[in-house]
C-alpha positions in Angstrom: -65.5 72.7 16.7 -65.3 69.6 18.8 -66.4 66.5 17.0 -69.4 64.6 18.5 -69.5 60.9 18.9 -71.7 60.8 15.8 -69.1 62.7 13.8 -66.3 60.5 15.0 -68.4 57.5 14.0 -69.0 58.9 10.6 -65.3 59.6 10.2 -64.4 56.0 11.2 -67.0 54.5 9.0 -65.8 56.4 6.0 -62.1 55.6 6.9 -63.0 51.9 7.0 -64.8 52.1 3.7 -61.9 53.9 1.9 -59.1 51.7 3.3 -61.1 48.6 2.5 -62.0 49.6 -1.0 -58.4 50.6 -1.8 -56.9 47.6 0.0 -54.7 50.1 2.0 -53.4 48.5 5.2 -54.1 50.6 8.3 -51.8 49.7 11.2 -52.7 52.4 13.7 -55.0 55.4 14.1 -56.3 57.9 16.7 -58.9 60.6 16.6 -58.0 63.7 18.6 -60.4 66.7 18.8 -58.4 68.8 16.4 -56.6 66.2 14.2 -56.3 62.5 13.4 -53.4 60.1 13.2 -53.4 57.4 10.5 -50.6 54.9 9.9 -51.2 53.5 6.5 -49.1 51.4 4.1 -48.9 52.4 0.5 -50.5 49.7 -1.6 -52.1 49.5 -5.1 -53.7 52.9 -4.6 -51.4 55.8 -3.9 -51.6 57.3 -0.4 -52.5 60.7 -2.0 -55.5 59.2 -3.6 -56.6 57.4 -0.4 -56.2 60.6 1.6 -58.1 62.7 -1.0 -61.0 60.2 -1.0 -60.9 60.1 2.8 -60.7 63.8 3.5 -62.8 65.1 0.6 -65.5 62.4 1.1 -65.8 63.2 4.7 -65.8 67.0 4.2 -68.6 66.7 1.6 -70.7 64.5 3.8 -70.0 66.7 6.9 -71.0 69.8 5.0 -74.2 68.2 3.8 -75.2 67.1 7.3 -74.5 70.5 8.7 -75.8 72.5 5.8 -72.5 74.4 5.3 -70.0 75.1 2.5 -66.3 75.5 2.1 -63.2 73.7 3.4 -63.4 71.6 6.5 -59.7 70.9 7.1 -57.2 73.7 7.7 -54.2 72.2 6.0 -53.2 69.3 3.7 -52.3 66.1 5.5 -48.7 65.5 6.5 -47.0 62.2 5.5 -43.7 60.7 6.4 -42.0 57.7 5.0 -41.3 54.8 7.3 -38.8 52.2 6.1 -37.6 50.5 9.3 -39.4 48.0 11.5 -38.4 49.8 14.8 -39.7 53.1 13.5 -43.0 51.4 12.4 -43.5 50.2 16.0 -42.6 53.6 17.4 -45.3 55.2 15.1 -47.8 52.7 16.2 -47.1 53.5 19.9 -47.2 57.2 19.2 -50.5 57.1 17.4 -52.1 54.8 20.0 -50.8 56.9 23.0 -52.1 60.2 21.6 -55.5 60.1 23.4 -53.7 59.5 26.7 -51.2 62.4 26.0 -54.1 64.6 25.0 -56.0 63.9 28.2 -58.9 62.1 26.5 -58.4 59.0 28.7 -57.2 59.2 32.3 -54.8 56.3 32.3 -53.1 53.7 30.1 -55.5 50.9 31.1 -58.4 53.1 29.8 -56.9 53.3 26.4 -57.8 49.7 25.5 -61.5 50.6 25.7 -61.2 54.1 24.1 -63.3 53.8 20.9 -61.4 56.4 18.9 -58.0 54.8 18.8 -56.6 51.6 17.3 -55.2 50.4 20.6 -58.3 48.6 21.5 -58.1 46.6 18.3 -54.5 45.6 19.0 -55.5 44.5 22.6 -58.5 42.6 21.2 -61.0 44.8 23.1 -62.6 46.5 20.1 -63.1 45.4 16.5 -62.5 47.3 13.2 -62.1 44.8 10.4 -60.3 47.4 8.3 -57.4 47.7 10.8 -54.5 45.3 10.2 -53.7 44.4 13.7 -52.3 41.0 12.7 -49.4 42.6 10.9 -48.4 44.7 14.0 -49.0 41.9 16.5 -46.7 39.5 14.6 -43.7 41.7 15.8 -44.5 40.7 19.4 -44.7 36.9 18.9 
C-alpha cells in the first residue's frame, strides 16, 4: 500500500488535531510511504495516549473510508528519550531529511516545498499551526 495524497492529508489533519487537543509539542515530522517520523515532547498527556489516539483514530477512519477491517499498522510505534539539546537537533535533522534519503525529493532545495515533512514549516515555506517551529528555530538565533 502506497498512501495517496488524500491519505497523507487525512493523516496530517488527524495528527494536527491530536497534538493540538493534547497540547503536545511537535518539533519535526515526515511521512515516508511505509512509515512516519514524529518528534514530540511529552506534555500533560502521556505520549502513549497521544500515539494511541493518533494511530487508532487514523486506522479507524482509514478502515471506514476503504471499507476494510483489522489492523492497519504492522507494529507498535517506537519511542526514544531525548534529553540533550544537541541530540534534539540531530533528531530534527534526521526526521526532516528522511524524504530526501528515501528518494521522495530529488535534492535538498526541494525539501523546503515537500508537503509531507516539517522542513517546509521550519523554512517558512509551508504552514502547519500545530508544529512548534519556534522552539527549534530559537536554537539557531
